[in-house]
py3Dmol code that shows the C-alpha trace and the ligand (Angstrom):
import py3Dmol

protein = """\
ATOM      1  CA  MET A   1      -1.330 -23.181   1.438  1.00  0.00           C
ATOM      2  CA  LYS A   2      -0.180 -19.745   2.487  1.00  0.00           C
ATOM      3  CA  LYS A   3      -2.098 -18.226  -0.431  1.00  0.00           C
ATOM      4  CA  LYS A   4      -5.363 -19.777   0.777  1.00  0.00           C
ATOM      5  CA  VAL A   5      -4.997 -18.192   4.175  1.00  0.00           C
ATOM      6  CA  LEU A   6      -4.209 -14.887   2.485  1.00  0.00           C
ATOM      7  CA  ALA A   7      -7.264 -15.202   0.262  1.00  0.00           C
ATOM      8  CA  LEU A   8      -9.571 -15.714   3.202  1.00  0.00           C
ATOM      9  CA  THR A   9      -8.145 -12.773   5.094  1.00  0.00           C
ATOM     10  CA  LEU A  10      -8.442 -10.720   1.931  1.00  0.00           C
ATOM     11  CA  ALA A  11     -12.167 -11.383   1.760  1.00  0.00           C
ATOM     12  CA  ALA A  12     -12.706  -9.884   5.182  1.00  0.00           C
ATOM     13  CA  LEU A  13     -10.350  -6.958   4.626  1.00  0.00           C
ATOM     14  CA  MET A  14     -11.818  -6.099   1.266  1.00  0.00           C
ATOM     15  CA  ALA A  15     -15.359  -6.142   2.602  1.00  0.00           C
ATOM     16  CA  ALA A  16     -14.299  -3.878   5.446  1.00  0.00           C
ATOM     17  CA  SER A  17     -12.424  -1.428   3.238  1.00  0.00           C
ATOM     18  CA  LEU A  18     -15.293  -1.190   0.742  1.00  0.00           C
ATOM     19  CA  THR A  19     -17.774  -0.454   3.486  1.00  0.00           C
ATOM     20  CA  ALA A  20     -15.467   2.254   4.771  1.00  0.00           C
ATOM     21  CA  CYS A  21     -15.107   3.806   1.313  1.00  0.00           C
ATOM     22  CA  GLY A  22     -18.816   3.826   0.570  1.00  0.00           C
ATOM     23  CA  GLY A  23     -19.461   5.724   3.746  1.00  0.00           C
ATOM     24  CA  SER A  24     -16.677   8.259   3.747  1.00  0.00           C
ATOM     25  CA  SER A  25     -15.374   9.071   0.306  1.00  0.00           C
ATOM     26  CA  ASN A  26     -18.547   8.729  -1.724  1.00  0.00           C
ATOM     27  CA  SER A  27     -20.851  11.524  -0.677  1.00  0.00           C
ATOM     28  CA  ASN A  28     -23.557  10.511  -3.165  1.00  0.00           C
ATOM     29  CA  ALA A  29     -23.698   6.963  -1.900  1.00  0.00           C
ATOM     30  CA  THR A  30     -27.086   7.459  -0.250  1.00  0.00           C
ATOM     31  CA  GLU A  31     -28.583   9.049  -3.387  1.00  0.00           C
ATOM     32  CA  ALA A  32     -27.311   6.350  -5.696  1.00  0.00           C
ATOM     33  CA  PRO A  33     -27.399   2.998  -3.964  1.00  0.00           C
ATOM     34  CA  ALA A  34     -25.534   0.192  -5.651  1.00  0.00           C
ATOM     35  CA  ASP A  35     -28.653  -1.752  -6.603  1.00  0.00           C
ATOM     36  CA  THR A  36     -30.601   0.929  -8.486  1.00  0.00           C
ATOM     37  CA  THR A  37     -30.107   2.052 -12.051  1.00  0.00           C
ATOM     38  CA  ALA A  38     -31.963   5.351 -11.563  1.00  0.00           C
ATOM     39  CA  ALA A  39     -28.794   7.408 -11.187  1.00  0.00           C
ATOM     40  CA  ASP A  40     -26.751   5.180 -13.445  1.00  0.00           C
ATOM     41  CA  LYS A  41     -24.870   7.214 -16.026  1.00  0.00           C
ATOM     42  CA  THR A  42     -23.397   4.207 -17.723  1.00  0.00           C
ATOM     43  CA  GLU A  43     -25.514   3.728 -20.830  1.00  0.00           C
ATOM     44  CA  VAL A  44     -23.631   2.331 -23.772  1.00  0.00           C
ATOM     45  CA  ALA A  45     -24.573   4.303 -26.869  1.00  0.00           C
ATOM     46  CA  GLU A  46     -22.618   5.027 -30.004  1.00  0.00           C
ATOM     47  CA  GLY A  47     -21.513   8.639 -29.988  1.00  0.00           C
ATOM     48  CA  GLY A  48     -21.931   8.754 -26.209  1.00  0.00           C
ATOM     49  CA  LYS A  49     -19.326   9.137 -23.508  1.00  0.00           C
ATOM     50  CA  LEU A  50     -17.402   6.179 -22.111  1.00  0.00           C
ATOM     51  CA  VAL A  51     -16.182   7.151 -18.647  1.00  0.00           C
ATOM     52  CA  MET A  52     -13.091   5.410 -17.287  1.00  0.00           C
ATOM     53  CA  VAL A  53     -11.896   5.802 -13.711  1.00  0.00           C
ATOM     54  CA  THR A  54      -8.284   5.250 -12.770  1.00  0.00           C
ATOM     55  CA  ASN A  55      -5.558   6.370 -10.384  1.00  0.00           C
ATOM     56  CA  ALA A  56      -2.872   7.952 -12.535  1.00  0.00           C
ATOM     57  CA  GLU A  57       0.013   7.199 -10.180  1.00  0.00           C
ATOM     58  CA  PHE A  58       0.845   3.817 -11.631  1.00  0.00           C
ATOM     59  CA  PRO A  59       3.393   3.976 -14.452  1.00  0.00           C
ATOM     60  CA  PRO A  60       3.544   2.536 -17.083  1.00  0.00           C
ATOM     61  CA  TYR A  61      -0.177   1.700 -16.872  1.00  0.00           C
ATOM     62  CA  GLU A  62      -1.427   5.208 -16.035  1.00  0.00           C
ATOM     63  CA  PHE A  63       0.480   8.358 -15.251  1.00  0.00           C
ATOM     64  CA  HIS A  64       0.466  12.081 -15.946  1.00  0.00           C
ATOM     65  CA  ASP A  65       2.250  13.552 -18.927  1.00  0.00           C
ATOM     66  CA  GLY A  66       1.630  17.281 -18.598  1.00  0.00           C
ATOM     67  CA  ASP A  67      -2.171  17.610 -18.266  1.00  0.00           C
ATOM     68  CA  LYS A  68      -2.738  14.327 -20.027  1.00  0.00           C
ATOM     69  CA  ILE A  69      -3.228  10.888 -18.521  1.00  0.00           C
ATOM     70  CA  VAL A  70      -1.257   8.409 -20.590  1.00  0.00           C
ATOM     71  CA  GLY A  71      -0.084   4.820 -20.297  1.00  0.00           C
ATOM     72  CA  ILE A  72      -1.089   1.288 -21.263  1.00  0.00           C
ATOM     73  CA  ASP A  73      -4.538   1.415 -19.632  1.00  0.00           C
ATOM     74  CA  ALA A  74      -5.321   4.855 -21.075  1.00  0.00           C
ATOM     75  CA  GLU A  75      -4.452   3.598 -24.561  1.00  0.00           C
ATOM     76  CA  ILE A  76      -6.379   0.340 -24.173  1.00  0.00           C
ATOM     77  CA  ALA A  77      -9.399   2.345 -23.003  1.00  0.00           C
ATOM     78  CA  GLN A  78      -9.064   4.675 -26.007  1.00  0.00           C
ATOM     79  CA  ALA A  79      -8.872   1.692 -28.357  1.00  0.00           C
ATOM     80  CA  ILE A  80     -11.993   0.176 -26.732  1.00  0.00           C
ATOM     81  CA  ALA A  81     -13.823   3.512 -27.014  1.00  0.00           C
ATOM     82  CA  ASP A  82     -12.859   3.629 -30.720  1.00  0.00           C
ATOM     83  CA  GLU A  83     -14.198   0.079 -31.218  1.00  0.00           C
ATOM     84  CA  LEU A  84     -17.471   1.100 -29.532  1.00  0.00           C
ATOM     85  CA  GLY A  85     -17.717   4.409 -31.401  1.00  0.00           C
ATOM     86  CA  MET A  86     -17.747   6.278 -28.087  1.00  0.00           C
ATOM     87  CA  GLU A  87     -15.840   9.231 -26.698  1.00  0.00           C
ATOM     88  CA  LEU A  88     -13.442   8.356 -23.887  1.00  0.00           C
ATOM     89  CA  GLU A  89     -13.332  10.449 -20.723  1.00  0.00           C
ATOM     90  CA  ILE A  90     -10.750   9.621 -18.044  1.00  0.00           C
ATOM     91  CA  GLU A  91     -11.276  10.511 -14.384  1.00  0.00           C
ATOM     92  CA  ASP A  92      -8.310  10.394 -12.014  1.00  0.00           C
ATOM     93  CA  ILE A  93      -9.405   9.393  -8.492  1.00  0.00           C
ATOM     94  CA  ALA A  94      -7.995   7.602  -5.451  1.00  0.00           C
ATOM     95  CA  PHE A  95      -7.349   3.918  -6.102  1.00  0.00           C
ATOM     96  CA  ASP A  96      -9.680   2.811  -3.326  1.00  0.00           C
ATOM     97  CA  SER A  97     -12.527   4.940  -4.779  1.00  0.00           C
ATOM     98  CA  ILE A  98     -12.496   3.184  -8.151  1.00  0.00           C
ATOM     99  CA  ILE A  99     -14.738   0.248  -7.210  1.00  0.00           C
ATOM    100  CA  PRO A 100     -17.241   2.443  -5.276  1.00  0.00           C
ATOM    101  CA  GLU A 101     -17.536   4.785  -8.330  1.00  0.00           C
ATOM    102  CA  ILE A 102     -18.311   1.826 -10.565  1.00  0.00           C
ATOM    103  CA  VAL A 103     -20.755   0.330  -8.082  1.00  0.00           C
ATOM    104  CA  SER A 104     -22.658   3.628  -7.871  1.00  0.00           C
ATOM    105  CA  GLY A 105     -22.814   3.942 -11.671  1.00  0.00           C
ATOM    106  CA  LYS A 106     -20.733   7.124 -11.967  1.00  0.00           C
ATOM    107  CA  ALA A 107     -18.269   5.542 -14.364  1.00  0.00           C
ATOM    108  CA  HIS A 108     -18.502   2.814 -16.977  1.00  0.00           C
ATOM    109  CA  MET A 109     -15.242   1.066 -16.293  1.00  0.00           C
ATOM    110  CA  GLY A 110     -12.154   0.967 -14.137  1.00  0.00           C
ATOM    111  CA  LEU A 111      -8.759   0.419 -15.734  1.00  0.00           C
ATOM    112  CA  ALA A 112      -6.083   0.812 -13.112  1.00  0.00           C
ATOM    113  CA  GLY A 113      -3.715  -2.124 -13.333  1.00  0.00           C
ATOM    114  CA  MET A 114      -6.475  -3.679 -11.284  1.00  0.00           C
ATOM    115  CA  THR A 115      -5.900  -7.215 -10.109  1.00  0.00           C
ATOM    116  CA  VAL A 116      -8.783  -9.660 -10.362  1.00  0.00           C
ATOM    117  CA  THR A 117      -9.598 -10.998  -6.889  1.00  0.00           C
ATOM    118  CA  ASP A 118     -12.538 -13.067  -5.661  1.00  0.00           C
ATOM    119  CA  GLU A 119     -13.327 -10.353  -3.126  1.00  0.00           C
ATOM    120  CA  ARG A 120     -13.550  -7.612  -5.759  1.00  0.00           C
ATOM    121  CA  LYS A 121     -15.704  -9.944  -7.874  1.00  0.00           C
ATOM    122  CA  GLN A 122     -18.339  -9.721  -5.176  1.00  0.00           C
ATOM    123  CA  ASN A 123     -18.712  -6.006  -5.968  1.00  0.00           C
ATOM    124  CA  VAL A 124     -17.879  -5.639  -9.661  1.00  0.00           C
ATOM    125  CA  ASP A 125     -17.653  -7.796 -12.781  1.00  0.00           C
ATOM    126  CA  PHE A 126     -14.307  -8.197 -14.518  1.00  0.00           C
ATOM    127  CA  SER A 127     -13.572  -8.396 -18.230  1.00  0.00           C
ATOM    128  CA  ASP A 128     -11.258 -10.998 -19.702  1.00  0.00           C
ATOM    129  CA  THR A 129      -7.744 -10.379 -18.404  1.00  0.00           C
ATOM    130  CA  TYR A 130      -5.317  -8.316 -20.468  1.00  0.00           C
ATOM    131  CA  ALA A 131      -2.018  -8.542 -18.553  1.00  0.00           C
ATOM    132  CA  ALA A 132      -0.115 -10.810 -16.209  1.00  0.00           C
ATOM    133  CA  ALA A 133       1.362  -9.077 -13.168  1.00  0.00           C
ATOM    134  CA  SER A 134       2.929  -9.760  -9.799  1.00  0.00           C
ATOM    135  CA  GLN A 135       3.637  -8.084  -6.487  1.00  0.00           C
ATOM    136  CA  LYS A 136       7.347  -7.398  -6.119  1.00  0.00           C
ATOM    137  CA  ILE A 137       9.477  -6.434  -3.146  1.00  0.00           C
ATOM    138  CA  ILE A 138      11.723  -3.364  -3.326  1.00  0.00           C
ATOM    139  CA  VAL A 139      14.537  -2.931  -0.801  1.00  0.00           C
ATOM    140  CA  LYS A 140      17.700  -0.858  -0.418  1.00  0.00           C
ATOM    141  CA  GLU A 141      20.637  -2.193  -2.457  1.00  0.00           C
ATOM    142  CA  ASP A 142      22.531  -3.268   0.682  1.00  0.00           C
ATOM    143  CA  SER A 143      19.487  -4.789   2.436  1.00  0.00           C
ATOM    144  CA  GLU A 144      19.587  -8.259   3.961  1.00  0.00           C
ATOM    145  CA  ILE A 145      15.931  -8.792   3.067  1.00  0.00           C
ATOM    146  CA  ALA A 146      16.094 -11.430   0.350  1.00  0.00           C
ATOM    147  CA  GLY A 147      12.551 -12.633  -0.269  1.00  0.00           C
ATOM    148  CA  PRO A 148       8.919 -12.834   0.864  1.00  0.00           C
ATOM    149  CA  ASP A 149       9.817 -14.829   3.993  1.00  0.00           C
ATOM    150  CA  ASP A 150      11.890 -11.906   5.295  1.00  0.00           C
ATOM    151  CA  LEU A 151       8.914  -9.529   5.459  1.00  0.00           C
ATOM    152  CA  GLU A 152       7.881 -10.773   8.890  1.00  0.00           C
ATOM    153  CA  GLY A 153       8.571  -8.343  11.715  1.00  0.00           C
ATOM    154  CA  ILE A 154       9.764  -5.444   9.557  1.00  0.00           C
ATOM    155  CA  ILE A 155       8.174  -2.171   8.350  1.00  0.00           C
ATOM    156  CA  VAL A 156       6.679  -2.508   4.867  1.00  0.00           C
ATOM    157  CA  GLY A 157       5.359   0.360   2.735  1.00  0.00           C
ATOM    158  CA  VAL A 158       2.433  -0.245   0.368  1.00  0.00           C
ATOM    159  CA  GLN A 159      -0.120   1.710  -1.644  1.00  0.00           C
ATOM    160  CA  LEU A 160      -3.425   1.979   0.205  1.00  0.00           C
ATOM    161  CA  GLY A 161      -6.143  -0.425  -0.908  1.00  0.00           C
ATOM    162  CA  THR A 162      -4.019  -2.374  -3.369  1.00  0.00           C
ATOM    163  CA  THR A 163      -3.455  -6.100  -3.334  1.00  0.00           C
ATOM    164  CA  GLY A 164       0.035  -5.328  -1.996  1.00  0.00           C
ATOM    165  CA  ASP A 165      -1.646  -3.641   0.991  1.00  0.00           C
ATOM    166  CA  LEU A 166      -4.061  -6.517   1.505  1.00  0.00           C
ATOM    167  CA  TYR A 167      -1.442  -9.292   1.299  1.00  0.00           C
ATOM    168  CA  VAL A 168       1.115  -7.539   3.488  1.00  0.00           C
ATOM    169  CA  SER A 169      -1.598  -6.688   6.021  1.00  0.00           C
ATOM    170  CA  ASP A 170      -1.938 -10.432   6.534  1.00  0.00           C
ATOM    171  CA  LEU A 171       1.586 -10.360   7.994  1.00  0.00           C
ATOM    172  CA  GLU A 172       0.564  -7.955  10.752  1.00  0.00           C
ATOM    173  CA  GLU A 173      -0.075 -11.069  12.839  1.00  0.00           C
ATOM    174  CA  GLN A 174       3.638 -11.829  12.399  1.00  0.00           C
ATOM    175  CA  ASN A 175       4.565  -8.397  13.801  1.00  0.00           C
ATOM    176  CA  THR A 176       5.010  -6.771  10.421  1.00  0.00           C
ATOM    177  CA  THR A 177       4.169  -3.046  10.470  1.00  0.00           C
ATOM    178  CA  VAL A 178       2.333  -1.793   7.375  1.00  0.00           C
ATOM    179  CA  GLU A 179       2.736   1.838   6.308  1.00  0.00           C
ATOM    180  CA  ARG A 180       0.058   2.792   3.759  1.00  0.00           C
ATOM    181  CA  TYR A 181       0.650   5.595   1.259  1.00  0.00           C
ATOM    182  CA  SER A 182      -1.861   7.041  -1.203  1.00  0.00           C
ATOM    183  CA  LYS A 183       0.718   6.909  -3.998  1.00  0.00           C
ATOM    184  CA  GLY A 184       3.101   4.032  -4.695  1.00  0.00           C
ATOM    185  CA  PHE A 185       5.938   6.462  -5.361  1.00  0.00           C
ATOM    186  CA  GLU A 186       5.547   7.932  -1.865  1.00  0.00           C
ATOM    187  CA  ALA A 187       6.131   4.463  -0.429  1.00  0.00           C
ATOM    188  CA  VAL A 188       9.293   4.148  -2.515  1.00  0.00           C
ATOM    189  CA  GLN A 189      10.498   7.563  -1.323  1.00  0.00           C
ATOM    190  CA  ALA A 190       9.885   6.484   2.275  1.00  0.00           C
ATOM    191  CA  LEU A 191      12.079   3.440   1.612  1.00  0.00           C
ATOM    192  CA  SER A 192      14.835   5.581   0.205  1.00  0.00           C
ATOM    193  CA  GLN A 193      14.603   7.826   3.314  1.00  0.00           C
ATOM    194  CA  GLY A 194      14.841   4.793   5.604  1.00  0.00           C
ATOM    195  CA  LYS A 195      11.302   5.177   6.987  1.00  0.00           C
ATOM    196  CA  VAL A 196      10.304   1.679   5.837  1.00  0.00           C
ATOM    197  CA  ASP A 197      12.421  -1.443   5.293  1.00  0.00           C
ATOM    198  CA  ALA A 198      10.745  -2.686   2.111  1.00  0.00           C
ATOM    199  CA  VAL A 199       7.964  -1.795  -0.336  1.00  0.00           C
ATOM    200  CA  VAL A 200       5.538  -4.293  -1.863  1.00  0.00           C
ATOM    201  CA  ILE A 201       4.110  -3.077  -5.153  1.00  0.00           C
ATOM    202  CA  ASP A 202       3.258  -4.295  -8.663  1.00  0.00           C
ATOM    203  CA  GLY A 203       6.278  -5.237 -10.779  1.00  0.00           C
ATOM    204  CA  GLU A 204       6.004  -2.690 -13.585  1.00  0.00           C
ATOM    205  CA  PRO A 205       5.594   0.449 -11.426  1.00  0.00           C
ATOM    206  CA  ALA A 206       8.336  -1.029  -9.223  1.00  0.00           C
ATOM    207  CA  LYS A 207      10.708  -0.945 -12.210  1.00  0.00           C
ATOM    208  CA  THR A 208       9.753   2.641 -13.052  1.00  0.00           C
ATOM    209  CA  PHE A 209      10.086   3.902  -9.470  1.00  0.00           C
ATOM    210  CA  VAL A 210      13.386   2.097  -8.853  1.00  0.00           C
ATOM    211  CA  SER A 211      14.822   3.534 -12.075  1.00  0.00           C
ATOM    212  CA  GLN A 212      13.947   7.005 -10.746  1.00  0.00           C
ATOM    213  CA  THR A 213      15.443   6.476  -7.274  1.00  0.00           C
ATOM    214  CA  ALA A 214      19.094   5.801  -6.424  1.00  0.00           C
ATOM    215  CA  GLY A 215      20.194   2.897  -4.223  1.00  0.00           C
ATOM    216  CA  LEU A 216      17.215   0.536  -4.522  1.00  0.00           C
ATOM    217  CA  LYS A 217      16.713  -2.931  -6.006  1.00  0.00           C
ATOM    218  CA  ILE A 218      13.813  -5.260  -6.803  1.00  0.00           C
ATOM    219  CA  LEU A 219      14.020  -8.768  -5.371  1.00  0.00           C
ATOM    220  CA  GLU A 220      13.891 -11.664  -7.822  1.00  0.00           C
ATOM    221  CA  GLU A 221      11.165 -13.688  -6.110  1.00  0.00           C
ATOM    222  CA  SER A 222       7.617 -12.369  -6.561  1.00  0.00           C
ATOM    223  CA  PHE A 223       5.322 -12.053  -3.553  1.00  0.00           C
ATOM    224  CA  THR A 224       2.239 -13.037  -5.623  1.00  0.00           C
ATOM    225  CA  ASP A 225       1.223 -13.640  -9.242  1.00  0.00           C
ATOM    226  CA  GLU A 226      -1.835 -11.744 -10.457  1.00  0.00           C
ATOM    227  CA  GLU A 227      -3.803 -10.722 -13.530  1.00  0.00           C
ATOM    228  CA  TYR A 228      -5.239  -7.372 -14.566  1.00  0.00           C
ATOM    229  CA  ALA A 229      -8.731  -6.859 -15.969  1.00  0.00           C
ATOM    230  CA  ILE A 230     -11.291  -4.114 -16.519  1.00  0.00           C
ATOM    231  CA  ALA A 231     -13.936  -3.636 -13.824  1.00  0.00           C
ATOM    232  CA  VAL A 232     -17.556  -2.811 -14.717  1.00  0.00           C
ATOM    233  CA  LYS A 233     -20.743  -2.556 -12.711  1.00  0.00           C
ATOM    234  CA  LYS A 234     -22.077  -5.903 -11.611  1.00  0.00           C
ATOM    235  CA  GLY A 235     -24.700  -7.194 -13.995  1.00  0.00           C
ATOM    236  CA  ASN A 236     -23.890  -4.725 -16.808  1.00  0.00           C
ATOM    237  CA  THR A 237     -23.514  -7.565 -19.284  1.00  0.00           C
ATOM    238  CA  GLU A 238     -24.196  -5.334 -22.282  1.00  0.00           C
ATOM    239  CA  LEU A 239     -21.089  -3.270 -21.509  1.00  0.00           C
ATOM    240  CA  LEU A 240     -19.033  -6.265 -20.394  1.00  0.00           C
ATOM    241  CA  ASP A 241     -19.772  -8.166 -23.619  1.00  0.00           C
ATOM    242  CA  LYS A 242     -18.817  -5.124 -25.699  1.00  0.00           C
ATOM    243  CA  ILE A 243     -15.586  -4.615 -23.757  1.00  0.00           C
ATOM    244  CA  ASN A 244     -14.668  -8.296 -24.098  1.00  0.00           C
ATOM    245  CA  ALA A 245     -15.425  -8.255 -27.822  1.00  0.00           C
ATOM    246  CA  ALA A 246     -13.274  -5.118 -28.221  1.00  0.00           C
ATOM    247  CA  LEU A 247     -10.457  -6.665 -26.156  1.00  0.00           C
ATOM    248  CA  LYS A 248     -10.591  -9.790 -28.321  1.00  0.00           C
ATOM    249  CA  THR A 249     -10.234  -7.674 -31.458  1.00  0.00           C
ATOM    250  CA  LEU A 250      -7.334  -5.706 -29.939  1.00  0.00           C
ATOM    251  CA  LYS A 251      -5.590  -8.941 -28.923  1.00  0.00           C
ATOM    252  CA  GLU A 252      -6.126 -10.539 -32.342  1.00  0.00           C
ATOM    253  CA  ASN A 253      -5.128  -7.565 -34.487  1.00  0.00           C
ATOM    254  CA  GLY A 254      -1.971  -6.883 -32.502  1.00  0.00           C
ATOM    255  CA  THR A 255      -3.056  -3.505 -31.103  1.00  0.00           C
ATOM    256  CA  LEU A 256      -2.727  -4.669 -27.492  1.00  0.00           C
ATOM    257  CA  ASP A 257       0.843  -5.908 -28.045  1.00  0.00           C
ATOM    258  CA  GLU A 258       1.723  -2.658 -29.803  1.00  0.00           C
ATOM    259  CA  ILE A 259       0.409  -0.592 -26.887  1.00  0.00           C
ATOM    260  CA  VAL A 260       2.299  -2.678 -24.331  1.00  0.00           C
ATOM    261  CA  ALA A 261       5.520  -2.556 -26.395  1.00  0.00           C
ATOM    262  CA  LYS A 262       5.356   1.252 -26.381  1.00  0.00           C
ATOM    263  CA  TYR A 263       5.655   1.301 -22.606  1.00  0.00           C
ATOM    264  CA  ILE A 264       7.392  -1.939 -21.602  1.00  0.00           C
ATOM    265  CA  THR A 265      10.620  -3.054 -23.235  1.00  0.00           C
ATOM    266  CA  ALA A 266      11.023  -6.826 -23.375  1.00  0.00           C
ATOM    267  CA  GLU A 267      13.786  -8.174 -21.154  1.00  0.00           C
TER     268      GLU A 267
END
"""
ligand_1 = """\
10
LIG
N -2.669 -4.387 -8.941
C -2.869 -3.767 -7.675
C -4.292 -3.904 -7.268
O -5.145 -4.177 -8.066
C -2.437 -2.306 -7.659
C -3.168 -1.425 -8.625
C -2.812 0.064 -8.510
O -2.166 0.506 -7.585
N -3.249 0.844 -9.450
O -4.629 -3.750 -6.121
"""
view = py3Dmol.view(width=600, height=400)
view.addModel(protein, "pdb")
view.setStyle({"model": 0}, {"cartoon": {"style": "trace"}})
view.addModel(ligand_1, "xyz")
view.setStyle({"model": 1}, {"stick": {}})
view.zoomTo()
view.show()
């Protein structure tokens, strides 16, 4: 029941945050409205460029290794580009700019550990899902916070524009204070410095960040269960069909499992 209330609130929040993004962070928004293909750079042609947008602050899905962007999503995107005979280009942008960039046709696809939500589906189309995920709660090792029910009335750090942000924002009515950071790791650092009481973030980056920071733990109980998929421009069925066909091949021939196993060790 709680999830339904969250979902409804999410719809409103997501609509509001997308409107805000379109206006402020996307300076070309007026030249390339969402419903025209005139400025659309997302043709799908063999030998052409396949442009992926991401936010490379989300290990092990996307992160910097020297000048390179690596991780599960980067490798899946490369494998899809190989299947399509296209050349992959990765652009690293703010997480909350990913959907606006796809809507305006500046990029073919978003791979960013992006959770499928009904609200996002109003603005982009999603591929078949390629990973199961969940929002986890990180606290200090000696914290009394033991689960999702203890988030009411405390200060919670999140990454701006993520599902963690949207779900925790729903608790503002219960006197929870939400501190929004542009990078997940900054939220974790704030926790370690005692500026927030807990952080809500996806499980895999949570593991990476906690392993890099002393004195923190991840609570057993998940806040939500989610699934990741690739976002493309609404109505671009040609691209979506090709991505889904490529994903199917990568699932069937074991490439997807191999990529994941490189970055995530089974427990
Ligand atoms: N899975 C979360 C979301 O889709 C967070 C993704 C991210 O921070 N890259 O909102």
